[in-house]
mmCIF file of the N, C-alpha and C atoms, coordinates in Angstrom:
data_MODEL
# 
_entry.id   MODEL 
# 
loop_
_atom_site.group_PDB 
_atom_site.id 
_atom_site.type_symbol 
_atom_site.label_atom_id 
_atom_site.label_alt_id 
_atom_site.label_comp_id 
_atom_site.label_asym_id 
_atom_site.label_entity_id 
_atom_site.label_seq_id 
_atom_site.pdbx_PDB_ins_code 
_atom_site.Cartn_x 
_atom_site.Cartn_y 
_atom_site.Cartn_z 
_atom_site.occupancy 
_atom_site.B_iso_or_equiv 
_atom_site.pdbx_formal_charge 
_atom_site.auth_seq_id 
_atom_site.auth_comp_id 
_atom_site.auth_asym_id 
_atom_site.auth_atom_id 
_atom_site.pdbx_PDB_model_num 
ATOM 1   N N  . MET A 1 1  ? 145.984 157.137 21.477 1.00 0.00 ? 1  MET A N  1 
ATOM 2   C CA . MET A 1 1  ? 146.343 156.924 20.364 1.00 0.00 ? 1  MET A CA 1 
ATOM 3   C C  . MET A 1 1  ? 146.341 155.453 20.512 1.00 0.00 ? 1  MET A C  1 
ATOM 4   N N  . ALA A 1 2  ? 145.419 155.329 19.784 1.00 0.00 ? 2  ALA A N  1 
ATOM 5   C CA . ALA A 1 2  ? 145.980 153.113 20.028 1.00 0.00 ? 2  ALA A CA 1 
ATOM 6   C C  . ALA A 1 2  ? 147.123 152.613 19.560 1.00 0.00 ? 2  ALA A C  1 
ATOM 7   N N  . LYS A 1 3  ? 146.756 152.024 20.957 1.00 0.00 ? 3  LYS A N  1 
ATOM 8   C CA . LYS A 1 3  ? 148.227 151.062 20.221 1.00 0.00 ? 3  LYS A CA 1 
ATOM 9   C C  . LYS A 1 3  ? 147.928 150.441 18.924 1.00 0.00 ? 3  LYS A C  1 
ATOM 10  N N  . LEU A 1 4  ? 149.779 150.393 18.563 1.00 0.00 ? 4  LEU A N  1 
ATOM 11  C CA . LEU A 1 4  ? 150.379 150.427 17.457 1.00 0.00 ? 4  LEU A CA 1 
ATOM 12  C C  . LEU A 1 4  ? 151.124 148.688 17.999 1.00 0.00 ? 4  LEU A C  1 
ATOM 13  N N  . GLU A 1 5  ? 150.870 147.721 17.490 1.00 0.00 ? 5  GLU A N  1 
ATOM 14  C CA . GLU A 1 5  ? 151.919 146.803 17.446 1.00 0.00 ? 5  GLU A CA 1 
ATOM 15  C C  . GLU A 1 5  ? 152.340 146.390 16.125 1.00 0.00 ? 5  GLU A C  1 
ATOM 16  N N  . THR A 1 6  ? 153.526 145.734 16.569 1.00 0.00 ? 6  THR A N  1 
ATOM 17  C CA . THR A 1 6  ? 154.569 144.783 15.299 1.00 0.00 ? 6  THR A CA 1 
ATOM 18  C C  . THR A 1 6  ? 154.602 144.900 14.458 1.00 0.00 ? 6  THR A C  1 
ATOM 19  N N  . GLY A 1 7  ? 154.417 145.708 12.952 1.00 0.00 ? 7  GLY A N  1 
ATOM 20  C CA . GLY A 1 7  ? 153.981 145.101 12.140 1.00 0.00 ? 7  GLY A CA 1 
ATOM 21  C C  . GLY A 1 7  ? 152.891 145.938 10.995 1.00 0.00 ? 7  GLY A C  1 
ATOM 22  N N  . ASP A 1 8  ? 152.751 147.167 11.763 1.00 0.00 ? 8  ASP A N  1 
ATOM 23  C CA . ASP A 1 8  ? 151.102 147.479 11.276 1.00 0.00 ? 8  ASP A CA 1 
ATOM 24  C C  . ASP A 1 8  ? 150.744 148.659 10.818 1.00 0.00 ? 8  ASP A C  1 
ATOM 25  N N  . LYS A 1 9  ? 150.503 147.960 9.821  1.00 0.00 ? 9  LYS A N  1 
ATOM 26  C CA . LYS A 1 9  ? 151.087 148.776 8.392  1.00 0.00 ? 9  LYS A CA 1 
ATOM 27  C C  . LYS A 1 9  ? 149.892 150.320 8.473  1.00 0.00 ? 9  LYS A C  1 
ATOM 28  N N  . PHE A 1 10 ? 150.283 151.148 7.732  1.00 0.00 ? 10 PHE A N  1 
ATOM 29  C CA . PHE A 1 10 ? 149.514 152.999 8.133  1.00 0.00 ? 10 PHE A CA 1 
ATOM 30  C C  . PHE A 1 10 ? 150.389 153.766 7.789  1.00 0.00 ? 10 PHE A C  1 
ATOM 31  N N  . LYS A 1 11 ? 148.677 154.689 7.436  1.00 0.00 ? 11 LYS A N  1 
ATOM 32  C CA . LYS A 1 11 ? 148.987 155.970 6.647  1.00 0.00 ? 11 LYS A CA 1 
ATOM 33  C C  . LYS A 1 11 ? 148.968 157.697 7.513  1.00 0.00 ? 11 LYS A C  1 
ATOM 34  N N  . ILE A 1 12 ? 150.115 158.326 7.831  1.00 0.00 ? 12 ILE A N  1 
ATOM 35  C CA . ILE A 1 12 ? 150.270 159.004 9.166  1.00 0.00 ? 12 ILE A CA 1 
ATOM 36  C C  . ILE A 1 12 ? 150.462 160.428 8.308  1.00 0.00 ? 12 ILE A C  1 
ATOM 37  N N  . THR A 1 13 ? 149.556 161.153 8.602  1.00 0.00 ? 13 THR A N  1 
ATOM 38  C CA . THR A 1 13 ? 148.903 162.528 8.344  1.00 0.00 ? 13 THR A CA 1 
ATOM 39  C C  . THR A 1 13 ? 149.572 163.855 9.245  1.00 0.00 ? 13 THR A C  1 
ATOM 40  N N  . TYR A 1 14 ? 150.928 164.443 8.913  1.00 0.00 ? 14 TYR A N  1 
ATOM 41  C CA . TYR A 1 14 ? 151.098 165.638 9.743  1.00 0.00 ? 14 TYR A CA 1 
ATOM 42  C C  . TYR A 1 14 ? 151.704 167.292 9.120  1.00 0.00 ? 14 TYR A C  1 
ATOM 43  N N  . TYR A 1 15 ? 151.421 167.932 9.598  1.00 0.00 ? 15 TYR A N  1 
ATOM 44  C CA . TYR A 1 15 ? 152.867 168.937 8.848  1.00 0.00 ? 15 TYR A CA 1 
ATOM 45  C C  . TYR A 1 15 ? 154.123 169.205 9.694  1.00 0.00 ? 15 TYR A C  1 
ATOM 46  N N  . SER A 1 16 ? 154.665 169.160 8.629  1.00 0.00 ? 16 SER A N  1 
ATOM 47  C CA . SER A 1 16 ? 156.396 168.968 8.347  1.00 0.00 ? 16 SER A CA 1 
ATOM 48  C C  . SER A 1 16 ? 156.554 170.084 7.916  1.00 0.00 ? 16 SER A C  1 
ATOM 49  N N  . ASN A 1 17 ? 157.324 170.594 10.160 1.00 0.00 ? 17 ASN A N  1 
ATOM 50  C CA . ASN A 1 17 ? 157.839 172.278 10.117 1.00 0.00 ? 17 ASN A CA 1 
ATOM 51  C C  . ASN A 1 17 ? 159.133 172.105 9.056  1.00 0.00 ? 17 ASN A C  1 
ATOM 52  N N  . LYS A 1 18 ? 160.092 171.183 8.606  1.00 0.00 ? 18 LYS A N  1 
ATOM 53  C CA . LYS A 1 18 ? 161.033 171.083 7.551  1.00 0.00 ? 18 LYS A CA 1 
ATOM 54  C C  . LYS A 1 18 ? 160.519 171.244 6.293  1.00 0.00 ? 18 LYS A C  1 
ATOM 55  N N  . ASP A 1 19 ? 159.281 170.733 5.531  1.00 0.00 ? 19 ASP A N  1 
ATOM 56  C CA . ASP A 1 19 ? 158.401 170.529 4.661  1.00 0.00 ? 19 ASP A CA 1 
ATOM 57  C C  . ASP A 1 19 ? 157.616 172.234 4.936  1.00 0.00 ? 19 ASP A C  1 
ATOM 58  N N  . GLN A 1 20 ? 157.371 172.419 5.750  1.00 0.00 ? 20 GLN A N  1 
ATOM 59  C CA . GLN A 1 20 ? 156.512 173.718 5.203  1.00 0.00 ? 20 GLN A CA 1 
ATOM 60  C C  . GLN A 1 20 ? 155.075 173.349 4.735  1.00 0.00 ? 20 GLN A C  1 
ATOM 61  N N  . LYS A 1 21 ? 154.579 172.004 5.820  1.00 0.00 ? 21 LYS A N  1 
ATOM 62  C CA . LYS A 1 21 ? 153.075 172.323 4.673  1.00 0.00 ? 21 LYS A CA 1 
ATOM 63  C C  . LYS A 1 21 ? 153.079 170.531 5.717  1.00 0.00 ? 21 LYS A C  1 
ATOM 64  N N  . THR A 1 22 ? 152.257 170.182 5.279  1.00 0.00 ? 22 THR A N  1 
ATOM 65  C CA . THR A 1 22 ? 150.868 168.674 5.599  1.00 0.00 ? 22 THR A CA 1 
ATOM 66  C C  . THR A 1 22 ? 151.734 167.914 4.534  1.00 0.00 ? 22 THR A C  1 
ATOM 67  N N  . ILE A 1 23 ? 151.597 166.919 5.180  1.00 0.00 ? 23 ILE A N  1 
ATOM 68  C CA . ILE A 1 23 ? 152.444 165.862 5.075  1.00 0.00 ? 23 ILE A CA 1 
ATOM 69  C C  . ILE A 1 23 ? 152.130 164.092 4.688  1.00 0.00 ? 23 ILE A C  1 
ATOM 70  N N  . THR A 1 24 ? 151.842 162.297 4.120  1.00 0.00 ? 24 THR A N  1 
ATOM 71  C CA . THR A 1 24 ? 151.043 161.912 4.246  1.00 0.00 ? 24 THR A CA 1 
ATOM 72  C C  . THR A 1 24 ? 152.441 161.250 4.181  1.00 0.00 ? 24 THR A C  1 
ATOM 73  N N  . ARG A 1 25 ? 152.377 160.157 5.091  1.00 0.00 ? 25 ARG A N  1 
ATOM 74  C CA . ARG A 1 25 ? 153.721 159.295 4.892  1.00 0.00 ? 25 ARG A CA 1 
ATOM 75  C C  . ARG A 1 25 ? 153.259 158.254 4.722  1.00 0.00 ? 25 ARG A C  1 
ATOM 76  N N  . ASN A 1 26 ? 153.206 156.192 4.134  1.00 0.00 ? 26 ASN A N  1 
ATOM 77  C CA . ASN A 1 26 ? 153.002 155.260 4.388  1.00 0.00 ? 26 ASN A CA 1 
ATOM 78  C C  . ASN A 1 26 ? 154.445 154.639 5.652  1.00 0.00 ? 26 ASN A C  1 
ATOM 79  N N  . ALA A 1 27 ? 153.458 153.824 6.145  1.00 0.00 ? 27 ALA A N  1 
ATOM 80  C CA . ALA A 1 27 ? 154.688 153.649 7.895  1.00 0.00 ? 27 ALA A CA 1 
ATOM 81  C C  . ALA A 1 27 ? 154.441 152.377 8.527  1.00 0.00 ? 27 ALA A C  1 
ATOM 82  N N  . THR A 1 28 ? 155.183 151.759 9.352  1.00 0.00 ? 28 THR A N  1 
ATOM 83  C CA . THR A 1 28 ? 155.620 150.665 9.027  1.00 0.00 ? 28 THR A CA 1 
ATOM 84  C C  . THR A 1 28 ? 155.529 150.531 10.777 1.00 0.00 ? 28 THR A C  1 
ATOM 85  N N  . TRP A 1 29 ? 154.644 149.993 11.872 1.00 0.00 ? 29 TRP A N  1 
ATOM 86  C CA . TRP A 1 29 ? 155.449 149.825 13.300 1.00 0.00 ? 29 TRP A CA 1 
ATOM 87  C C  . TRP A 1 29 ? 156.385 149.168 13.016 1.00 0.00 ? 29 TRP A C  1 
ATOM 88  N N  . ASN A 1 30 ? 157.120 149.132 14.315 1.00 0.00 ? 30 ASN A N  1 
ATOM 89  C CA . ASN A 1 30 ? 158.405 147.925 14.414 1.00 0.00 ? 30 ASN A CA 1 
ATOM 90  C C  . ASN A 1 30 ? 159.318 148.082 16.100 1.00 0.00 ? 30 ASN A C  1 
ATOM 91  N N  . GLU A 1 31 ? 159.739 147.537 16.561 1.00 0.00 ? 31 GLU A N  1 
ATOM 92  C CA . GLU A 1 31 ? 160.073 147.482 17.856 1.00 0.00 ? 31 GLU A CA 1 
ATOM 93  C C  . GLU A 1 31 ? 161.408 148.560 18.360 1.00 0.00 ? 31 GLU A C  1 
ATOM 94  N N  . GLN A 1 32 ? 161.286 149.880 17.019 1.00 0.00 ? 32 GLN A N  1 
ATOM 95  C CA . GLN A 1 32 ? 162.507 150.960 17.516 1.00 0.00 ? 32 GLN A CA 1 
ATOM 96  C C  . GLN A 1 32 ? 161.162 151.977 17.548 1.00 0.00 ? 32 GLN A C  1 
ATOM 97  N N  . CYS A 1 33 ? 160.403 152.529 17.378 1.00 0.00 ? 33 CYS A N  1 
ATOM 98  C CA . CYS A 1 33 ? 159.048 152.503 16.639 1.00 0.00 ? 33 CYS A CA 1 
ATOM 99  C C  . CYS A 1 33 ? 158.088 153.275 18.214 1.00 0.00 ? 33 CYS A C  1 
ATOM 100 N N  . ARG A 1 34 ? 158.315 154.499 18.505 1.00 0.00 ? 34 ARG A N  1 
ATOM 101 C CA . ARG A 1 34 ? 157.786 155.203 19.684 1.00 0.00 ? 34 ARG A CA 1 
ATOM 102 C C  . ARG A 1 34 ? 156.999 156.160 19.212 1.00 0.00 ? 34 ARG A C  1 
ATOM 103 N N  . GLU A 1 35 ? 155.554 156.235 20.648 1.00 0.00 ? 35 GLU A N  1 
ATOM 104 C CA . GLU A 1 35 ? 155.598 158.013 20.857 1.00 0.00 ? 35 GLU A CA 1 
ATOM 105 C C  . GLU A 1 35 ? 156.085 158.696 22.265 1.00 0.00 ? 35 GLU A C  1 
ATOM 106 N N  . TRP A 1 36 ? 156.505 159.207 22.467 1.00 0.00 ? 36 TRP A N  1 
ATOM 107 C CA . TRP A 1 36 ? 156.745 160.603 23.169 1.00 0.00 ? 36 TRP A CA 1 
ATOM 108 C C  . TRP A 1 36 ? 156.885 161.642 23.356 1.00 0.00 ? 36 TRP A C  1 
ATOM 109 N N  . ILE A 1 37 ? 157.739 162.000 24.596 1.00 0.00 ? 37 ILE A N  1 
ATOM 110 C CA . ILE A 1 37 ? 157.220 163.861 25.315 1.00 0.00 ? 37 ILE A CA 1 
ATOM 111 C C  . ILE A 1 37 ? 159.121 164.241 24.746 1.00 0.00 ? 37 ILE A C  1 
ATOM 112 N N  . SER A 1 38 ? 158.963 165.441 24.427 1.00 0.00 ? 38 SER A N  1 
ATOM 113 C CA . SER A 1 38 ? 160.265 165.343 23.788 1.00 0.00 ? 38 SER A CA 1 
ATOM 114 C C  . SER A 1 38 ? 160.523 166.468 25.239 1.00 0.00 ? 38 SER A C  1 
ATOM 115 N N  . LYS A 1 39 ? 161.909 166.383 25.512 1.00 0.00 ? 39 LYS A N  1 
ATOM 116 C CA . LYS A 1 39 ? 162.334 167.848 27.095 1.00 0.00 ? 39 LYS A CA 1 
ATOM 117 C C  . LYS A 1 39 ? 161.178 169.186 27.046 1.00 0.00 ? 39 LYS A C  1 
ATOM 118 N N  . ALA A 1 40 ? 161.814 168.969 25.849 1.00 0.00 ? 40 ALA A N  1 
ATOM 119 C CA . ALA A 1 40 ? 160.183 170.802 25.574 1.00 0.00 ? 40 ALA A CA 1 
ATOM 120 C C  . ALA A 1 40 ? 159.108 170.117 25.568 1.00 0.00 ? 40 ALA A C  1 
ATOM 121 N N  . GLY A 1 41 ? 159.009 168.955 26.312 1.00 0.00 ? 41 GLY A N  1 
ATOM 122 C CA . GLY A 1 41 ? 157.235 168.371 26.283 1.00 0.00 ? 41 GLY A CA 1 
ATOM 123 C C  . GLY A 1 41 ? 156.644 169.157 24.902 1.00 0.00 ? 41 GLY A C  1 
ATOM 124 N N  . ALA A 1 42 ? 156.576 168.292 24.101 1.00 0.00 ? 42 ALA A N  1 
ATOM 125 C CA . ALA A 1 42 ? 156.043 167.803 22.365 1.00 0.00 ? 42 ALA A CA 1 
ATOM 126 C C  . ALA A 1 42 ? 155.968 167.213 22.416 1.00 0.00 ? 42 ALA A C  1 
ATOM 127 N N  . LEU A 1 43 ? 154.681 166.076 21.719 1.00 0.00 ? 43 LEU A N  1 
ATOM 128 C CA . LEU A 1 43 ? 154.852 165.258 21.622 1.00 0.00 ? 43 LEU A CA 1 
ATOM 129 C C  . LEU A 1 43 ? 155.386 164.587 20.120 1.00 0.00 ? 43 LEU A C  1 
ATOM 130 N N  . LEU A 1 44 ? 155.946 163.876 20.425 1.00 0.00 ? 44 LEU A N  1 
ATOM 131 C CA . LEU A 1 44 ? 156.775 163.258 19.244 1.00 0.00 ? 44 LEU A CA 1 
ATOM 132 C C  . LEU A 1 44 ? 155.783 162.011 18.779 1.00 0.00 ? 44 LEU A C  1 
ATOM 133 N N  . LEU A 1 45 ? 156.158 161.150 18.165 1.00 0.00 ? 45 LEU A N  1 
ATOM 134 C CA . LEU A 1 45 ? 156.075 159.529 17.051 1.00 0.00 ? 45 LEU A CA 1 
ATOM 135 C C  . LEU A 1 45 ? 156.785 159.122 16.385 1.00 0.00 ? 45 LEU A C  1 
ATOM 136 N N  . THR A 1 46 ? 157.929 158.155 16.873 1.00 0.00 ? 46 THR A N  1 
ATOM 137 C CA . THR A 1 46 ? 159.013 158.005 14.958 1.00 0.00 ? 46 THR A CA 1 
ATOM 138 C C  . THR A 1 46 ? 158.122 156.307 14.594 1.00 0.00 ? 46 THR A C  1 
ATOM 139 N N  . TYR A 1 47 ? 158.227 156.936 13.998 1.00 0.00 ? 47 TYR A N  1 
ATOM 140 C CA . TYR A 1 47 ? 157.309 155.932 12.525 1.00 0.00 ? 47 TYR A CA 1 
ATOM 141 C C  . TYR A 1 47 ? 159.012 155.429 11.875 1.00 0.00 ? 47 TYR A C  1 
ATOM 142 N N  . TYR A 1 48 ? 158.873 154.071 11.113 1.00 0.00 ? 48 TYR A N  1 
ATOM 143 C CA . TYR A 1 48 ? 159.021 153.518 10.228 1.00 0.00 ? 48 TYR A CA 1 
ATOM 144 C C  . TYR A 1 48 ? 158.513 154.374 8.178  1.00 0.00 ? 48 TYR A C  1 
ATOM 145 N N  . ASP A 1 49 ? 159.278 155.305 7.683  1.00 0.00 ? 49 ASP A N  1 
ATOM 146 C CA . ASP A 1 49 ? 159.064 155.623 7.109  1.00 0.00 ? 49 ASP A CA 1 
ATOM 147 C C  . ASP A 1 49 ? 159.159 154.635 5.478  1.00 0.00 ? 49 ASP A C  1 
ATOM 148 N N  . THR A 1 50 ? 157.383 154.386 5.345  1.00 0.00 ? 50 THR A N  1 
ATOM 149 C CA . THR A 1 50 ? 158.238 153.338 4.600  1.00 0.00 ? 50 THR A CA 1 
ATOM 150 C C  . THR A 1 50 ? 158.789 152.984 2.674  1.00 0.00 ? 50 THR A C  1 
ATOM 151 N N  . ASP A 1 51 ? 158.205 154.571 1.976  1.00 0.00 ? 51 ASP A N  1 
ATOM 152 C CA . ASP A 1 51 ? 158.689 154.748 0.947  1.00 0.00 ? 51 ASP A CA 1 
ATOM 153 C C  . ASP A 1 51 ? 160.153 155.770 1.187  1.00 0.00 ? 51 ASP A C  1 
ATOM 154 N N  . ALA A 1 52 ? 160.682 156.292 2.531  1.00 0.00 ? 52 ALA A N  1 
ATOM 155 C CA . ALA A 1 52 ? 161.988 156.548 2.717  1.00 0.00 ? 52 ALA A CA 1 
ATOM 156 C C  . ALA A 1 52 ? 163.153 155.263 2.224  1.00 0.00 ? 52 ALA A C  1 
ATOM 157 N N  . GLN A 1 53 ? 162.176 154.217 3.393  1.00 0.00 ? 53 GLN A N  1 
ATOM 158 C CA . GLN A 1 53 ? 163.069 153.436 3.731  1.00 0.00 ? 53 GLN A CA 1 
ATOM 159 C C  . GLN A 1 53 ? 164.567 154.191 5.546  1.00 0.00 ? 53 GLN A C  1 
ATOM 160 N N  . GLY A 1 54 ? 163.264 154.514 5.817  1.00 0.00 ? 54 GLY A N  1 
ATOM 161 C CA . GLY A 1 54 ? 163.988 155.264 7.095  1.00 0.00 ? 54 GLY A CA 1 
ATOM 162 C C  . GLY A 1 54 ? 163.059 155.949 8.777  1.00 0.00 ? 54 GLY A C  1 
ATOM 163 N N  . PHE A 1 55 ? 164.216 156.213 9.044  1.00 0.00 ? 55 PHE A N  1 
ATOM 164 C CA . PHE A 1 55 ? 163.156 156.954 9.923  1.00 0.00 ? 55 PHE A CA 1 
ATOM 165 C C  . PHE A 1 55 ? 162.875 157.434 10.400 1.00 0.00 ? 55 PHE A C  1 
ATOM 166 N N  . ARG A 1 56 ? 161.043 158.513 10.746 1.00 0.00 ? 56 ARG A N  1 
ATOM 167 C CA . ARG A 1 56 ? 160.505 159.706 10.818 1.00 0.00 ? 56 ARG A CA 1 
ATOM 168 C C  . ARG A 1 56 ? 160.215 159.752 11.891 1.00 0.00 ? 56 ARG A C  1 
ATOM 169 N N  . THR A 1 57 ? 160.383 161.531 12.690 1.00 0.00 ? 57 THR A N  1 
ATOM 170 C CA . THR A 1 57 ? 159.468 162.065 13.121 1.00 0.00 ? 57 THR A CA 1 
ATOM 171 C C  . THR A 1 57 ? 158.704 163.100 13.250 1.00 0.00 ? 57 THR A C  1 
ATOM 172 N N  . ALA A 1 58 ? 157.045 162.607 13.798 1.00 0.00 ? 58 ALA A N  1 
ATOM 173 C CA . ALA A 1 58 ? 156.225 163.481 13.617 1.00 0.00 ? 58 ALA A CA 1 
ATOM 174 C C  . ALA A 1 58 ? 155.725 164.350 15.031 1.00 0.00 ? 58 ALA A C  1 
ATOM 175 N N  . LYS A 1 59 ? 155.929 166.193 14.827 1.00 0.00 ? 59 LYS A N  1 
ATOM 176 C CA . LYS A 1 59 ? 155.377 166.763 15.839 1.00 0.00 ? 59 LYS A CA 1 
ATOM 177 C C  . LYS A 1 59 ? 154.682 167.383 16.023 1.00 0.00 ? 59 LYS A C  1 
ATOM 178 N N  . GLY A 1 60 ? 153.953 166.930 17.377 1.00 0.00 ? 60 GLY A N  1 
ATOM 179 C CA . GLY A 1 60 ? 152.888 167.326 17.345 1.00 0.00 ? 60 GLY A CA 1 
ATOM 180 C C  . GLY A 1 60 ? 151.586 166.797 17.399 1.00 0.00 ? 60 GLY A C  1 
ATOM 181 N N  . ASN A 1 61 ? 150.381 167.334 16.842 1.00 0.00 ? 61 ASN A N  1 
ATOM 182 C CA . ASN A 1 61 ? 149.167 166.963 16.146 1.00 0.00 ? 61 ASN A CA 1 
ATOM 183 C C  . ASN A 1 61 ? 149.872 166.126 14.726 1.00 0.00 ? 61 ASN A C  1 
ATOM 184 N N  . TYR A 1 62 ? 148.890 164.175 14.968 1.00 0.00 ? 62 TYR A N  1 
ATOM 185 C CA . TYR A 1 62 ? 149.475 164.201 13.464 1.00 0.00 ? 62 TYR A CA 1 
ATOM 186 C C  . TYR A 1 62 ? 147.536 162.693 13.910 1.00 0.00 ? 62 TYR A C  1 
ATOM 187 N N  . MET A 1 63 ? 146.976 162.076 12.290 1.00 0.00 ? 63 MET A N  1 
ATOM 188 C CA . MET A 1 63 ? 146.422 161.705 12.030 1.00 0.00 ? 63 MET A CA 1 
ATOM 189 C C  . MET A 1 63 ? 146.110 160.326 11.949 1.00 0.00 ? 63 MET A C  1 
ATOM 190 N N  . ILE A 1 64 ? 146.659 159.270 12.735 1.00 0.00 ? 64 ILE A N  1 
ATOM 191 C CA . ILE A 1 64 ? 146.746 157.825 11.430 1.00 0.00 ? 64 ILE A CA 1 
ATOM 192 C C  . ILE A 1 64 ? 145.436 156.978 10.671 1.00 0.00 ? 64 ILE A C  1 
ATOM 193 N N  . SER A 1 65 ? 146.138 156.554 9.906  1.00 0.00 ? 65 SER A N  1 
ATOM 194 C CA . SER A 1 65 ? 145.012 155.837 9.148  1.00 0.00 ? 65 SER A CA 1 
ATOM 195 C C  . SER A 1 65 ? 145.844 154.073 9.177  1.00 0.00 ? 65 SER A C  1 
ATOM 196 N N  . LEU A 1 66 ? 144.902 153.350 9.961  1.00 0.00 ? 66 LEU A N  1 
ATOM 197 C CA . LEU A 1 66 ? 145.310 151.986 9.802  1.00 0.00 ? 66 LEU A CA 1 
ATOM 198 C C  . LEU A 1 66 ? 145.455 151.204 8.405  1.00 0.00 ? 66 LEU A C  1 
ATOM 199 N N  . LYS A 1 67 ? 146.390 150.527 7.533  1.00 0.00 ? 67 LYS A N  1 
ATOM 200 C CA . LYS A 1 67 ? 145.882 149.532 6.511  1.00 0.00 ? 67 LYS A CA 1 
ATOM 201 C C  . LYS A 1 67 ? 145.437 148.178 6.996  1.00 0.00 ? 67 LYS A C  1 
ATOM 202 N N  . GLY A 1 68 ? 143.661 148.418 6.471  1.00 0.00 ? 68 GLY A N  1 
ATOM 203 C CA . GLY A 1 68 ? 144.040 145.976 6.872  1.00 0.00 ? 68 GLY A CA 1 
ATOM 204 C C  . GLY A 1 68 ? 144.733 145.717 6.441  1.00 0.00 ? 68 GLY A C  1 
ATOM 205 N N  . GLY A 1 69 ? 144.311 144.244 6.806  1.00 0.00 ? 69 GLY A N  1 
ATOM 206 C CA . GLY A 1 69 ? 145.366 142.768 5.585  1.00 0.00 ? 69 GLY A CA 1 
ATOM 207 C C  . GLY A 1 69 ? 146.552 142.804 5.598  1.00 0.00 ? 69 GLY A C  1 
ATOM 208 N N  . ASN A 1 70 ? 146.664 142.497 4.200  1.00 0.00 ? 70 ASN A N  1 
ATOM 209 C CA . ASN A 1 70 ? 148.413 141.865 4.630  1.00 0.00 ? 70 ASN A CA 1 
ATOM 210 C C  . ASN A 1 70 ? 148.577 143.387 2.918  1.00 0.00 ? 70 ASN A C  1 
ATOM 211 N N  . GLU A 1 71 ? 148.531 143.872 3.242  1.00 0.00 ? 71 GLU A N  1 
ATOM 212 C CA . GLU A 1 71 ? 149.168 145.206 1.730  1.00 0.00 ? 71 GLU A CA 1 
ATOM 213 C C  . GLU A 1 71 ? 150.752 145.148 1.131  1.00 0.00 ? 71 GLU A C  1 
# 
C-alpha cells in the first residue's frame, strides 16, 4: 500500500462481512488510522469514514483511490 499521510482523502472499496456486500466509503487518513495485522493474521485497515463520521476497519483485500486536491 502507498503510504497515506495525515489529511489524505480517499475512497476505500472492500467486501464487508457485516453487510454481506462490496461497499465503497469516503474516508480521511488521520493520526489514529493504521494498517495492521490481527492476532488471527488478517490484514486490517482502520480509517475515518467521513460520511458516517466515525472509524471503520476494512479486513482483507481493499482498494484505495486517492482524491486529488482540496475536495
